[in-house]
C-alpha positions as CSV (number, residue, x, y, z in Angstrom):
1,X,35.0,-7.9,-65.2
2,X,32.3,-5.7,-66.9
3,X,30.7,-5.0,-63.5
4,X,34.1,-4.0,-62.0
5,X,34.9,-1.6,-64.9
6,X,31.4,0.0,-64.5
7,X,31.9,0.6,-60.8
8,X,35.4,2.0,-61.4
9,X,34.1,4.4,-64.1
10,X,31.3,5.6,-61.7
11,X,33.8,6.2,-59.0
12,X,36.0,8.2,-61.4
13,X,33.0,10.3,-62.5
14,X,32.2,11.0,-58.8
15,X,35.7,12.2,-58.1
16,X,35.6,14.4,-61.2
17,X,32.4,16.1,-60.1
18,X,33.8,16.7,-56.6
19,X,37.0,18.2,-58.1
20,X,34.9,20.4,-60.3
21,X,32.8,21.7,-57.4
22,X,35.9,22.5,-55.4
23,X,37.4,24.5,-58.2
24,X,34.1,26.4,-59.0
25,X,34.3,30.2,-58.6
26,X,32.8,31.8,-55.5
27,X,29.4,33.3,-55.4
28,X,29.9,36.7,-57.0
29,X,27.8,38.3,-54.2
30,X,30.3,37.1,-51.6
31,X,33.5,39.1,-51.6
32,X,36.7,36.9,-51.5
33,X,38.6,36.8,-48.2
34,X,41.9,38.7,-48.4
35,X,45.0,36.5,-48.0
36,X,46.4,36.2,-44.6
37,X,50.0,37.4,-44.4
38,X,52.3,36.1,-41.7
39,X,53.2,38.6,-39.0
40,X,50.8,41.2,-40.6
41,X,49.6,43.8,-38.1
42,X,46.8,46.2,-38.9
43,X,47.9,49.9,-38.7
44,X,46.0,52.0,-36.2
45,X,43.9,54.8,-37.6
46,X,44.7,57.0,-34.6
47,X,47.7,57.1,-32.2
48,X,46.6,57.0,-28.6
49,X,48.5,57.5,-25.3
50,X,50.2,54.2,-24.4
51,X,50.1,53.2,-28.1
52,X,53.2,52.5,-30.2
53,X,54.6,54.5,-33.0
54,X,53.3,52.8,-36.1
55,X,55.8,51.0,-38.3
56,X,56.5,51.4,-41.1
57,X,56.0,55.2,-41.0
58,X,58.2,57.7,-42.9
59,X,58.3,61.4,-43.6
60,X,60.8,63.4,-45.6
61,X,62.6,66.5,-44.2
62,X,63.1,69.8,-46.1
63,X,66.3,68.5,-47.6
64,X,64.7,65.4,-49.1
65,X,66.0,62.9,-46.5
66,X,63.6,60.3,-45.2
67,X,63.1,59.6,-41.5
68,X,61.6,56.2,-40.8
69,X,60.0,55.1,-37.6
70,X,61.9,51.8,-37.4
71,X,65.2,53.8,-37.1
72,X,63.9,55.6,-34.0
73,X,63.4,52.5,-31.8
74,X,65.8,52.4,-28.8
75,X,65.8,56.2,-28.5
76,X,63.8,58.8,-26.6
77,X,62.0,60.8,-29.3
78,X,60.3,64.2,-29.2
79,X,58.0,65.0,-32.0
80,X,56.5,68.5,-32.2
81,X,54.0,69.8,-34.7
82,X,55.7,73.1,-35.7
83,X,55.1,76.3,-37.7
84,X,57.3,79.2,-38.5
85,X,54.3,81.5,-39.0
86,X,52.5,80.8,-35.7
87,X,53.1,83.6,-33.1
88,X,52.2,81.2,-30.3
89,X,54.9,78.8,-31.5
90,X,57.4,81.7,-31.7
91,X,56.6,82.5,-28.1
92,X,57.9,79.1,-27.0
93,X,60.8,78.9,-29.5
94,X,63.6,80.1,-27.3
95,X,62.6,77.7,-24.5
96,X,62.1,74.8,-26.9
97,X,65.6,75.5,-28.5
98,X,67.2,75.3,-25.0
99,X,65.5,72.0,-24.4
100,X,66.6,70.7,-27.8
101,X,70.2,71.7,-27.2
102,X,70.4,70.3,-23.7
103,X,68.7,67.0,-24.3
104,X,69.8,66.6,-27.8
105,X,73.4,66.4,-26.4
106,X,72.1,63.4,-24.3
107,X,71.0,61.6,-27.5
108,X,67.3,62.5,-27.4
109,X,65.9,62.8,-31.0
110,X,63.9,65.9,-31.8
111,X,61.7,66.1,-34.9
112,X,59.6,69.1,-36.0
113,X,56.7,68.2,-38.3
114,X,55.1,71.0,-40.4
115,X,51.6,70.0,-41.6
116,X,50.5,73.5,-42.7
117,X,49.8,72.8,-46.3
118,X,46.5,74.6,-46.3
119,X,48.1,78.1,-45.9
120,X,51.0,77.3,-48.3
121,X,53.6,77.1,-45.6
122,X,54.9,73.8,-47.0
123,X,53.3,74.0,-50.4
124,X,52.0,70.9,-52.1
125,X,55.2,69.5,-53.6
126,X,57.7,67.1,-52.1
127,X,61.0,68.4,-50.8
128,X,63.6,69.1,-53.5
129,X,67.1,70.6,-53.6
130,X,68.2,73.4,-51.3
131,X,66.7,76.7,-52.2
132,X,63.6,75.2,-53.6
133,X,60.4,77.2,-52.6
134,X,58.7,77.0,-50.2
135,X,61.4,75.4,-48.1
136,X,63.8,78.3,-48.6
137,X,61.4,80.2,-46.3
138,X,61.7,77.6,-43.6
139,X,65.5,77.5,-43.9
140,X,65.6,81.2,-43.7
141,X,63.6,81.2,-40.5
142,X,65.8,78.5,-39.0
143,X,68.9,80.4,-39.9
144,X,67.6,83.7,-38.6
145,X,66.7,82.3,-35.2
146,X,69.7,79.9,-35.1
147,X,67.3,76.9,-34.7
148,X,69.0,73.5,-35.1
149,X,65.7,71.7,-35.8
150,X,65.2,68.9,-38.3
151,X,61.9,69.8,-40.0
152,X,59.8,67.2,-41.7
153,X,56.9,68.0,-44.1
154,X,53.5,66.3,-43.8
155,X,51.7,66.7,-47.1
156,X,48.0,66.0,-46.7
157,X,48.3,66.2,-42.9
158,X,48.4,62.4,-42.9
159,X,50.7,62.2,-39.9
160,X,48.9,65.0,-38.1
161,X,45.6,63.1,-38.5
162,X,47.2,59.9,-37.3
163,X,48.6,61.7,-34.2
164,X,45.3,63.7,-33.8
165,X,47.5,66.8,-33.7
166,X,45.5,70.0,-33.4
167,X,48.0,72.9,-32.9
168,X,51.4,74.2,-33.3
169,X,53.0,73.5,-30.9
170,X,51.8,70.0,-30.0
171,X,54.4,67.8,-28.4
172,X,54.6,64.0,-28.4
173,X,57.3,62.0,-26.4
174,X,58.1,58.4,-27.2
175,X,60.1,56.1,-24.9
176,X,62.8,53.8,-26.2
177,X,60.2,51.1,-26.9
178,X,58.3,53.4,-29.2
179,X,55.5,53.9,-26.7
180,X,53.8,57.3,-26.6
181,X,54.1,58.4,-22.9
182,X,53.4,62.1,-23.2
183,X,51.4,64.5,-25.4
184,X,50.7,68.2,-25.0
185,X,52.4,71.3,-23.7
186,X,56.1,72.2,-23.5
187,X,55.4,73.9,-20.2
188,X,52.4,75.7,-18.7
189,X,53.8,79.2,-19.6
190,X,52.7,80.1,-23.1
191,X,53.3,83.8,-22.5
192,X,56.7,83.2,-21.0
193,X,56.0,85.3,-17.9
194,X,56.1,82.6,-15.1
195,X,59.8,82.1,-15.1
196,X,60.9,79.5,-12.6
197,X,57.3,79.0,-11.4
198,X,56.4,77.4,-14.7
199,X,55.7,73.6,-14.7
200,X,58.2,72.0,-17.0
201,X,56.1,69.2,-18.5
202,X,58.5,68.2,-21.3
203,X,61.7,68.5,-19.2
204,X,60.1,66.4,-16.5
205,X,59.2,63.6,-18.9
206,X,62.6,63.6,-20.5
207,X,64.4,63.6,-17.1
208,X,62.4,60.5,-16.0
209,X,63.0,58.6,-19.3
210,X,66.7,59.3,-19.3
211,X,66.9,58.2,-15.6
212,X,65.5,54.8,-16.7
213,X,62.2,55.4,-14.9
214,X,58.8,54.1,-16.0
215,X,56.7,57.0,-17.2
216,X,52.9,56.6,-16.9
217,X,51.3,57.9,-20.1
218,X,49.7,61.3,-19.6
219,X,48.6,64.3,-21.5
220,X,48.1,68.1,-21.1
221,X,45.9,70.2,-23.4
222,X,47.9,71.8,-26.2
223,X,47.7,75.5,-26.8
224,X,48.6,77.0,-30.1
225,X,47.6,77.9,-33.7
226,X,45.4,75.5,-35.5
227,X,47.1,73.3,-38.1
228,X,46.1,74.5,-41.6
229,X,45.1,71.2,-43.3
230,X,44.6,71.3,-47.1
231,X,41.2,71.8,-48.5
232,X,39.0,68.7,-48.2
233,X,41.1,67.2,-45.4
234,X,39.5,66.1,-42.1
235,X,38.3,69.0,-40.0
236,X,39.3,67.4,-36.8
237,X,41.7,69.4,-34.7
238,X,41.8,72.7,-36.5
239,X,42.1,74.7,-33.3
240,X,43.8,74.5,-29.9
241,X,42.4,75.4,-26.6
242,X,41.2,79.0,-27.1
243,X,44.2,80.1,-29.0
244,X,43.7,78.7,-32.5
245,X,44.1,81.0,-35.4
């Protein structure tokens, strides 16, 4: 009996030692592994042609209403980096408004993103009530030109950096699956003097998508005023092709 008790006690001690080792803290020089979350997908650092609009992604418009990427799935979406002080953007404004009105009536979603915090165009504060500066200036410009745009503000140029946006304008088109199928010019007529001879890049992509056709991702080189990122922000993409300000 004494022998059996001794063996039992030895076995119990062995189990205690094993349990203690299992519960021992990790080597402080080895960083702990982060917990694995089910269905977790890493967010891309940069959005590329053929890539999907990241989710979740949200921006607030000048009236304080949030626009979330999840709500855009199933729709054709046009995103344009926009400025009310850029003369090159103003040169396209009438033609872009015509496209907005025509295709907006066909349920294409148009979103204008203003990332110009560096020159004070959107300030450094979140949107507030109507009339709050600096958004009153944006509202005044939209009213003066009768532009029906929904303008989102991008403080810190975070979305501009994600999209690798360089200029105003800089157009991005997403298909109903949220895939980026086009990025670049509205048309190839920045001065507005080609008339019917201009190549209608944006219209062509929208026509194809609304017809249910597959659109091969493609890009043209944007032309416009450089986005004015805030001080200390990434310098990438401050100027467009030869026309940045």
